[in-house]
C-alpha positions as CSV (number, residue, x, y, z in Angstrom):
1,M,-12.8,-30.6,-9.4
2,D,-11.8,-27.8,-11.9
3,S,-8.3,-28.0,-13.6
4,F,-6.5,-24.9,-14.8
5,D,-3.1,-24.0,-16.0
6,Y,-2.6,-21.2,-13.4
7,I,-4.7,-20.6,-10.3
8,V,-4.1,-17.0,-8.8
9,V,-5.1,-16.7,-5.2
10,G,-6.3,-13.2,-4.4
11,G,-8.0,-10.8,-6.6
12,G,-6.2,-7.6,-5.4
13,T,-3.4,-5.4,-7.0
14,A,-1.0,-8.1,-7.9
15,G,-3.6,-10.6,-8.6
16,A,-5.8,-8.8,-10.8
17,I,-2.8,-7.9,-12.9
18,L,-1.5,-11.5,-13.2
19,A,-4.9,-12.9,-14.1
20,A,-5.3,-10.2,-16.9
21,R,-1.7,-10.9,-18.2
22,L,-1.6,-14.5,-18.0
23,S,-5.0,-14.8,-19.8
24,E,-3.7,-13.0,-22.7
25,D,-2.4,-16.3,-24.0
26,P,-5.6,-18.1,-25.1
27,R,-3.9,-21.3,-24.9
28,R,-3.6,-21.0,-21.1
29,T,-6.5,-21.2,-18.6
30,V,-6.6,-19.2,-15.5
31,L,-8.7,-19.3,-12.2
32,L,-8.7,-16.0,-10.1
33,L,-10.1,-16.7,-6.4
34,E,-11.0,-13.8,-4.5
35,A,-12.4,-14.1,-1.0
36,G,-14.1,-10.8,-1.3
37,G,-17.0,-9.7,-3.9
38,T,-16.8,-7.4,-6.8
39,D,-15.4,-4.0,-7.0
40,R,-19.1,-2.6,-7.3
41,G,-19.8,0.1,-4.7
42,F,-21.3,3.5,-4.6
43,W,-18.3,5.1,-2.8
44,V,-15.5,3.1,-4.7
45,P,-15.1,5.3,-7.9
46,I,-15.4,8.5,-5.7
47,P,-12.0,9.5,-4.8
48,A,-13.2,11.2,-1.4
49,G,-15.1,8.0,-0.6
50,F,-11.8,6.6,0.8
51,S,-12.8,7.7,4.3
52,K,-16.2,5.9,4.2
53,L,-14.4,2.7,2.7
54,L,-11.6,2.7,5.4
55,A,-14.2,3.0,8.1
56,G,-16.6,0.2,6.8
57,S,-16.1,-3.5,6.4
58,A,-17.7,-4.0,2.8
59,F,-14.4,-3.7,1.1
60,N,-11.9,-3.8,4.0
61,W,-10.8,-6.8,6.2
62,R,-10.0,-4.4,9.1
63,F,-7.1,-6.2,10.6
64,H,-5.7,-4.7,14.0
65,T,-2.3,-5.1,15.4
66,E,-1.6,-7.1,18.7
67,P,-1.0,-4.8,21.7
68,E,2.6,-3.8,22.0
69,E,4.5,-1.9,24.5
70,N,6.1,0.5,22.2
71,T,2.8,1.9,21.2
72,Y,1.1,1.8,24.6
73,D,-0.7,-1.7,23.9
74,R,-3.1,0.4,21.4
75,P,-4.7,-2.1,18.7
76,I,-3.9,-0.2,15.5
77,V,-6.2,-0.9,12.6
78,V,-4.4,-2.3,9.5
79,P,-6.9,-1.9,6.5
80,R,-6.6,-4.3,3.5
81,G,-8.6,-4.3,0.5
82,K,-11.4,-6.9,0.3
83,G,-12.9,-7.6,-3.2
84,L,-11.6,-7.6,-6.7
85,G,-9.1,-4.8,-6.9
86,G,-8.0,-5.3,-3.3
87,S,-6.4,-2.3,-1.6
88,T,-6.8,-0.1,-4.9
89,L,-10.5,-0.2,-4.0
90,I,-9.8,1.7,-0.7
91,N,-6.4,3.4,-0.7
92,G,-5.5,7.2,-1.0
93,M,-4.7,6.5,-4.7
94,I,-1.2,8.0,-3.9
95,F,1.3,6.8,-6.7
96,V,4.8,6.7,-5.7
97,R,7.4,4.5,-7.0
98,G,10.3,4.8,-4.5
99,Q,13.9,5.5,-4.8
100,R,16.5,3.9,-7.2
101,Q,18.2,2.8,-3.8
102,D,15.3,0.8,-2.6
103,Y,15.6,-1.5,-5.7
104,D,19.3,-1.6,-6.0
105,G,19.3,-2.4,-2.2
106,W,17.0,-5.5,-3.1
107,A,19.7,-6.8,-5.6
108,Q,22.3,-6.4,-3.0
109,L,20.4,-8.4,-0.5
110,G,20.2,-11.4,-3.0
111,A,17.1,-10.4,-5.0
112,T,19.2,-10.4,-8.4
113,G,17.4,-8.9,-11.2
114,W,15.4,-6.6,-9.2
115,G,17.6,-3.5,-9.4
116,W,16.5,-0.1,-10.5
117,D,17.5,-0.8,-14.0
118,D,15.7,-4.1,-14.1
119,V,12.3,-2.7,-12.6
120,K,12.2,0.8,-14.3
121,P,10.8,-0.6,-17.5
122,Y,7.9,-2.4,-15.7
123,F,7.1,1.0,-14.1
124,K,6.8,2.6,-17.4
125,K,5.0,-0.3,-18.9
126,F,2.0,0.0,-16.8
127,E,1.7,3.8,-16.6
128,T,-0.2,6.3,-18.4
129,F,0.9,9.6,-16.7
130,E,-1.2,12.4,-17.9
131,A,0.9,15.6,-17.8
132,S,2.0,18.3,-20.2
133,D,5.5,18.2,-19.0
134,I,6.2,14.5,-18.9
135,D,9.7,13.0,-19.6
136,T,9.2,10.0,-21.6
137,N,12.6,8.7,-20.6
138,E,11.4,8.4,-17.1
139,R,7.6,8.0,-17.3
140,G,5.1,5.7,-19.2
141,T,2.5,7.2,-21.4
142,D,0.5,4.2,-23.1
143,G,-0.1,1.6,-20.0
144,P,-3.3,0.4,-18.3
145,I,-2.9,2.5,-15.2
146,N,-3.8,6.1,-15.4
147,I,-1.9,8.6,-13.2
148,V,-2.7,12.2,-12.9
149,R,-1.4,15.2,-10.6
150,V,-4.0,16.3,-8.0
151,G,-6.2,18.8,-9.8
152,E,-7.2,20.8,-6.8
153,R,-5.0,23.7,-5.9
154,P,-6.5,25.2,-2.8
155,V,-4.8,28.4,-1.3
156,L,-3.4,26.3,1.6
157,S,-1.5,23.7,-0.6
158,E,0.3,26.7,-2.5
159,V,1.1,28.3,0.9
160,F,2.5,25.1,2.1
161,I,4.8,24.5,-0.7
162,K,5.8,28.3,-0.5
163,A,6.7,27.7,3.2
164,A,8.7,24.5,2.2
165,E,10.7,26.6,-0.4
166,Q,11.3,29.3,2.3
167,A,12.6,26.7,4.7
168,G,15.2,25.7,1.9
169,Y,13.6,22.9,0.0
170,P,13.0,22.8,-3.9
171,R,9.8,22.4,-5.5
172,N,9.7,19.2,-7.5
173,P,7.0,18.6,-10.1
174,D,7.8,15.0,-10.8
175,Y,9.0,13.1,-7.5
176,N,8.8,9.8,-9.7
177,G,11.3,11.1,-12.0
178,K,14.9,11.6,-11.5
179,V,14.9,12.6,-8.0
180,Q,12.3,12.3,-5.2
181,D,13.6,15.2,-3.0
182,G,11.5,18.2,-2.8
183,F,7.8,19.5,-2.4
184,G,4.8,19.7,-4.9
185,Y,1.5,18.0,-5.7
186,Y,0.8,14.3,-5.2
187,Q,0.2,12.1,-8.4
188,V,-2.8,9.8,-7.9
189,N,-4.6,6.8,-9.7
190,Q,-7.4,8.6,-11.1
191,K,-9.0,9.1,-14.6
192,N,-11.6,11.8,-15.3
193,G,-12.1,12.5,-11.7
194,R,-12.8,9.0,-10.7
195,R,-10.7,6.6,-8.9
196,W,-8.9,4.2,-11.1
197,T,-8.2,0.7,-10.0
198,V,-6.5,-2.5,-11.2
199,V,-10.0,-3.6,-12.2
200,D,-10.5,-0.7,-14.2
201,G,-7.0,-1.1,-15.9
202,Y,-6.5,-4.7,-16.2
203,L,-9.2,-6.9,-15.0
204,R,-12.4,-5.5,-16.5
205,P,-11.1,-5.6,-20.1
206,A,-10.1,-9.3,-19.7
207,L,-13.3,-10.6,-18.1
208,S,-14.8,-11.5,-21.5
209,R,-12.0,-14.0,-22.3
210,P,-13.3,-17.6,-22.2
211,N,-9.9,-18.9,-20.7
212,L,-10.5,-16.7,-17.5
213,K,-12.6,-17.7,-14.8
214,V,-13.2,-15.5,-11.7
215,A,-14.6,-16.8,-8.6
216,T,-15.7,-14.3,-6.0
217,H,-16.7,-15.0,-2.2
218,A,-14.3,-17.9,-2.6
219,Q,-12.1,-18.2,0.6
220,A,-9.0,-20.0,0.1
221,L,-8.5,-22.7,2.9
222,C,-5.2,-24.3,2.1
223,L,-2.9,-25.2,-0.7
224,T,-2.8,-29.0,-1.7
225,L,0.5,-30.6,-2.2
226,D,1.8,-33.9,-3.9
227,G,5.3,-34.4,-2.3
228,R,7.1,-31.2,-3.0
229,R,4.8,-30.1,-5.7
230,V,1.8,-27.5,-5.0
231,T,-0.8,-29.1,-7.2
232,G,-3.8,-26.8,-6.4
233,V,-6.0,-24.9,-3.8
234,T,-9.2,-25.8,-1.6
235,Y,-11.5,-23.0,-1.3
236,R,-15.0,-22.5,0.1
237,Q,-17.6,-20.9,-1.9
238,G,-21.3,-20.6,-1.2
239,G,-21.0,-22.9,1.6
240,R,-19.3,-25.8,-0.1
241,E,-15.7,-26.7,-0.5
242,V,-14.2,-26.9,-3.9
243,A,-10.8,-28.4,-4.9
244,A,-9.1,-26.8,-8.0
245,T,-6.1,-28.2,-9.5
246,A,-3.2,-26.2,-11.3
247,R,-1.4,-27.8,-13.9
248,A,1.4,-25.4,-14.3
249,E,1.5,-23.4,-11.0
250,V,-0.4,-21.8,-8.2
251,L,0.3,-18.0,-7.7
252,L,-0.3,-16.8,-4.2
253,A,-1.2,-13.2,-4.5
254,A,-3.2,-12.6,-1.2
255,G,-0.9,-9.9,0.2
256,A,1.5,-9.5,3.3
257,V,-1.1,-10.3,5.6
258,Q,-2.9,-13.2,4.0
259,S,-0.2,-14.8,1.8
260,P,1.8,-16.0,4.9
261,Q,-1.4,-16.9,6.3
262,L,-2.2,-19.3,3.8
263,L,1.0,-20.9,3.5
264,E,1.1,-21.4,7.3
265,L,-2.5,-22.9,7.1
266,S,-1.1,-25.3,4.5
267,G,1.6,-26.4,6.8
268,I,4.5,-24.4,5.2
269,G,6.5,-22.2,7.6
270,H,8.5,-22.2,10.9
271,P,7.9,-25.6,12.6
272,E,7.7,-24.0,16.0
273,T,5.1,-21.6,14.8
274,L,3.0,-24.2,12.9
275,K,3.2,-26.6,16.0
276,A,2.1,-23.8,18.3
277,A,-0.9,-23.1,16.2
278,G,-1.8,-26.8,15.9
279,I,-1.0,-27.2,12.3
280,P,1.3,-30.1,11.1
281,V,4.5,-29.4,9.5
282,V,4.4,-30.2,5.6
283,H,7.2,-28.1,4.5
284,A,9.8,-26.3,6.8
285,L,10.4,-22.6,6.0
286,S,11.5,-20.6,8.6
287,G,11.1,-17.0,7.1
288,V,7.4,-17.3,6.6
289,G,5.6,-14.5,8.3
290,N,8.7,-12.8,9.5
291,N,10.6,-9.5,8.2
292,Y,7.0,-7.7,8.5
293,R,7.8,-3.9,7.9
294,D,5.3,-1.0,7.6
295,H,5.3,2.8,7.5
296,F,4.3,4.3,10.8
297,A,3.1,7.9,10.8
298,T,2.1,10.6,13.0
299,R,-0.4,13.5,12.3
300,M,0.4,17.1,13.1
301,N,-2.2,19.5,12.7
302,W,-2.9,23.3,13.3
303,R,-5.9,25.5,13.9
304,V,-6.3,27.8,10.7
305,K,-7.4,31.4,10.9
306,Q,-9.5,31.7,7.7
307,P,-12.2,29.4,6.4
308,V,-10.3,28.0,3.4
309,T,-10.2,24.2,4.6
310,L,-12.1,21.2,4.0
311,N,-13.4,21.2,7.5
312,E,-16.0,24.1,6.7
313,Q,-16.3,23.1,3.0
314,T,-17.8,19.6,3.8
315,R,-20.8,20.8,5.8
316,G,-24.2,21.9,4.8
317,L,-24.8,24.2,1.8
318,A,-21.1,24.0,0.9
319,L,-21.0,20.2,0.9
320,A,-24.2,20.1,-1.4
321,K,-22.6,22.5,-3.9
322,A,-19.4,20.3,-3.9
323,V,-21.4,17.2,-4.5
324,A,-23.1,18.7,-7.5
325,Q,-19.9,20.0,-8.8
326,Y,-18.4,16.7,-8.8
327,F,-21.5,14.7,-10.4
328,L,-21.6,17.5,-13.0
329,T,-18.1,18.0,-13.8
330,R,-16.1,15.5,-11.9
331,K,-14.1,18.3,-10.3
332,G,-13.8,19.8,-7.0
333,I,-13.0,18.5,-3.3
334,L,-14.7,15.1,-3.9
335,T,-11.7,14.3,-6.4
336,L,-9.2,14.4,-3.3
337,G,-7.9,11.4,-1.5
338,T,-5.7,11.1,1.4
339,G,-2.8,13.4,0.2
340,L,-2.8,16.8,-1.6
341,A,0.8,18.2,-1.4
342,H,3.7,16.2,-0.9
343,G,7.3,16.5,0.8
344,F,10.2,14.4,0.7
345,V,13.0,15.3,2.9
346,K,16.3,14.2,4.5
347,T,16.5,14.5,8.2
348,R,20.5,14.6,8.5
349,P,23.2,15.3,6.0
350,G,24.8,12.3,4.4
351,L,21.8,10.6,3.1
352,E,21.5,9.5,-0.6
353,G,17.8,10.1,-0.8
354,P,15.0,11.5,1.6
355,D,14.1,9.4,4.6
356,V,10.8,11.4,5.6
357,Q,7.6,11.7,3.4
358,Y,5.1,14.4,4.2
359,F,1.4,14.3,3.4
360,F,-0.3,17.7,3.7
361,M,-4.1,18.3,3.6
362,H,-6.0,21.5,4.2
363,A,-8.2,19.5,6.8
364,S,-8.0,18.2,10.4
365,Y,-9.6,15.4,12.1
366,A,-11.6,15.7,15.2
367,N,-11.6,12.0,15.6
368,A,-9.1,10.1,13.3
369,A,-10.3,6.8,14.1
370,D,-14.0,7.6,12.6
371,R,-12.4,10.1,10.2
372,A,-14.8,12.9,11.5
373,L,-13.3,16.4,10.5
374,D,-13.1,19.2,12.9
375,R,-15.9,21.8,12.9
376,Q,-13.3,24.6,12.8
377,P,-10.7,25.3,10.0
378,G,-7.6,23.1,10.2
379,M,-4.6,21.7,8.4
380,T,-2.6,18.3,8.9
381,I,0.9,17.1,7.9
382,G,1.1,13.3,8.1
383,V,4.9,12.4,9.0
384,T,6.2,9.1,8.1
385,Q,9.8,7.3,8.1
386,L,10.3,5.9,4.7
387,R,12.8,3.2,5.5
388,P,12.1,1.7,9.2
389,Q,14.4,-0.6,10.5
390,S,11.9,-2.1,13.1
391,I,10.8,-5.7,11.9
392,G,7.7,-7.6,13.1
393,S,5.8,-10.5,12.2
394,I,2.5,-11.9,11.0
395,H,1.6,-15.5,11.9
396,V,-1.5,-17.7,12.5
397,T,-2.5,-18.7,16.0
398,S,-5.0,-21.4,15.0
399,P,-5.7,-23.7,12.0
400,D,-9.1,-21.9,11.4
401,P,-8.8,-20.2,8.0
402,F,-11.3,-17.6,9.1
403,K,-9.4,-16.4,12.1
404,A,-7.4,-13.4,11.5
405,P,-3.6,-13.9,12.0
406,A,-1.6,-11.9,14.6
407,I,-0.1,-8.8,13.5
408,R,2.9,-7.7,15.5
409,P,4.5,-4.7,13.8
410,N,6.9,-4.0,16.5
411,F,6.9,-0.2,15.7
412,L,9.7,2.2,17.0
413,A,11.8,-0.6,18.3
414,V,14.9,0.7,16.8
415,Q,16.4,3.9,18.0
416,E,17.0,4.9,14.2
417,D,13.3,4.9,13.6
418,R,12.5,6.9,16.7
419,D,15.2,9.6,15.7
420,C,14.1,9.9,12.2
421,L,10.6,10.3,13.0
422,V,11.1,12.9,15.7
423,E,13.3,15.0,13.4
424,G,10.5,14.7,10.6
425,M,8.3,16.2,12.9
426,K,10.5,18.8,14.2
427,L,11.1,19.8,10.3
428,A,7.4,20.0,9.6
429,R,6.8,22.4,12.4
430,R,9.7,24.5,11.0
431,I,7.9,24.6,7.7
432,I,4.7,25.7,9.2
433,E,6.4,28.5,11.1
434,Q,7.7,30.0,8.1
435,P,6.6,33.6,7.1
436,A,4.2,32.2,4.2
437,M,1.8,30.7,6.8
438,D,1.5,33.6,9.0
439,P,-1.7,34.9,7.4
440,Y,-3.3,31.2,8.1
441,R,-1.5,29.6,11.0
442,A,-3.4,30.2,14.2
443,F,-1.8,27.7,16.7
444,E,-0.6,24.2,16.6
445,M,-3.2,21.8,17.9
446,N,-1.2,18.3,17.9
447,P,1.2,17.6,19.3
448,G,0.9,21.2,20.6
449,P,3.3,24.2,21.5
450,D,4.3,22.6,24.8
451,V,6.0,19.5,23.0
452,R,9.7,20.7,22.5
453,S,12.0,18.0,23.5
454,D,12.8,14.9,21.4
455,A,11.5,12.7,24.5
456,D,8.1,14.8,24.3
457,F,7.8,14.3,20.3
458,L,8.5,10.5,20.7
459,E,5.9,10.3,23.4
460,F,3.4,11.9,21.0
461,A,4.5,9.4,18.3
462,R,4.0,6.4,20.6
463,R,0.6,7.7,22.0
464,T,-1.0,8.5,18.6
465,G,1.1,7.1,15.5
466,Q,-0.8,4.7,13.3
467,T,0.3,2.5,10.2
468,I,-0.4,4.3,6.9
469,Y,-1.3,0.6,5.5
470,H,2.0,-0.3,3.7
471,P,2.7,-3.9,5.2
472,V,5.3,-5.8,3.1
473,G,8.1,-8.4,3.4
474,T,6.3,-11.5,5.1
475,C,7.4,-13.9,2.4
476,A,10.8,-12.0,1.5
477,M,12.5,-12.4,-1.5
478,G,16.3,-13.5,-1.6
479,T,18.8,-16.3,-1.4
480,G,19.7,-16.4,2.3
481,P,18.1,-18.6,5.0
482,A,15.5,-16.2,5.8
483,A,14.2,-16.1,2.3
484,V,11.0,-17.4,1.4
485,V,10.9,-17.0,-2.4
486,D,13.8,-17.0,-4.7
487,P,14.4,-14.1,-7.2
488,R,12.0,-15.7,-9.5
489,L,9.3,-15.5,-6.8
490,K,9.2,-19.5,-6.7
491,V,8.6,-20.7,-3.0
492,I,11.9,-22.1,-1.9
493,G,12.0,-25.9,-1.8
494,L,8.7,-26.3,-3.3
495,E,7.5,-26.8,-7.0
496,G,4.6,-25.2,-8.7
497,L,4.0,-22.4,-6.2
498,R,5.0,-18.6,-6.4
499,V,4.2,-15.7,-4.2
500,V,3.5,-12.5,-6.2
501,D,2.6,-9.3,-3.8
502,A,4.0,-6.8,-1.3
503,S,5.1,-9.8,1.0
504,V,8.1,-10.7,-1.6
505,M,9.7,-7.2,-0.8
506,P,13.0,-7.8,1.1
507,T,12.9,-4.2,2.5
508,I,10.2,-1.7,2.2
509,V,10.3,0.7,-0.7
510,S,10.5,4.7,0.0
511,A,7.0,5.2,-1.1
512,N,3.3,4.2,-0.9
513,T,3.6,0.7,-1.9
514,A,0.7,0.2,-4.5
515,A,3.0,1.1,-7.4
516,A,5.8,-1.1,-6.5
517,V,3.4,-4.0,-6.2
518,M,2.0,-3.5,-9.7
519,M,5.5,-3.4,-10.9
520,I,6.1,-6.7,-9.1
521,A,3.2,-8.3,-10.8
522,E,4.1,-7.2,-14.3
523,K,7.5,-8.4,-14.0
524,A,6.3,-11.7,-12.3
525,A,3.8,-12.4,-15.3
526,D,6.8,-12.0,-17.6
527,M,8.8,-14.4,-15.7
528,I,5.9,-17.0,-15.4
529,R,5.6,-16.9,-19.3
530,A,9.4,-17.0,-19.8
531,D,9.5,-20.1,-17.6
532,A,6.5,-21.8,-19.1
533,R,8.5,-21.5,-22.5
């Protein structure tokens, strides 16, 4: 039996940050458990390698949703990072903080101390934003996470931004600054043309510390309790079970899918859910696994008249030249992730901030499932609602820790979500129909020119929409009866246990969620150290 001050379960975005920060104190010992392996892989540091990583299983848990009527019983893939670095190994690297209202809303819901003015210093703390026009009142310049604007400026991206301006929207050089509204180029977690993960920024510099132990291929099986105190973790590694004890705290950072799973496997959750799965109730906590939210998106695409897209630039001799360019200069199309140009828009008057986000790429998929590009030139706009109201759940169905939980997102259940997504698609079409696009736009492929009514747009969304991999909320923070953790992230009714990851978000942020998770981990590390003192 091993004994440590802190045991961190999950070596992903939040877990790597926690392990690095807590081990800065040489008087404290830290064990980091990761069910996957290391972050070493050929495609991991290459930004364009995300398509290979999302389609494979080496660094991806490849969860799926349960069949649901709203999306025609389609199993929808829910990628989650596997290995040290978690989803920062496989995501599109897009860095978005969200809106002030997101965090002020958390505080209004009972997550006191998590308003915008409380969390902004933590965003600045971990950022190094490489930009000549940086506003240091808004952005950080010397943190462990490197952020750059997308370096590529293909002709279609400039035309897209110009078309948005013709449609009445402003150009915004920093959507992570004072206002999110507008169009421009995405900011991404990269450095010198390579993906920049939490391992690069936090964990690798900490690995030489004698007070930090990292165990990979270590699958957590359950938490151990002594009365109402969590005393450690039992995990399986190399075919044997190991019991590790925590003198101070266990910090659950397994993510919005697997943190509620481990709580329920340990008998912590809603009694009826646990009994249905054949798990004895140890601590009744009805909110575990509920309040699941995610961003649902559609992909609209158009055929392009001219050969200026990735579709033809990633084949034959052109691809060979691009590969050579990347490995010689760390520049070119292999530095691109899932988003090139951005848009944040309001679909109706009276909103304080944007409710729809666009992801523009000068590319189109022939088959989105295996991420195979069209052979003819194409362009795509991903359309997602920023603040969905539809709420689902993630629960275990068995005491088997190696069986994936049942993921039920309940997409498009609320009329507001349907209306917002439909309006977002209509506005995207309006942008592409602007004069700036005339020399390039051939015709709309999906949903297609025959789709005109709201009902037709909604049908397209139900038939083809996907998650964009932002599950949150399943161990929600707050003070009400549905809360799982309190504002200091302590599991309600238990001692020695906190949850620190995307699952604690009371509501989803108006953003790709990686940045918010980094902020949560940084703030949590400060709270843990303060409470220890």
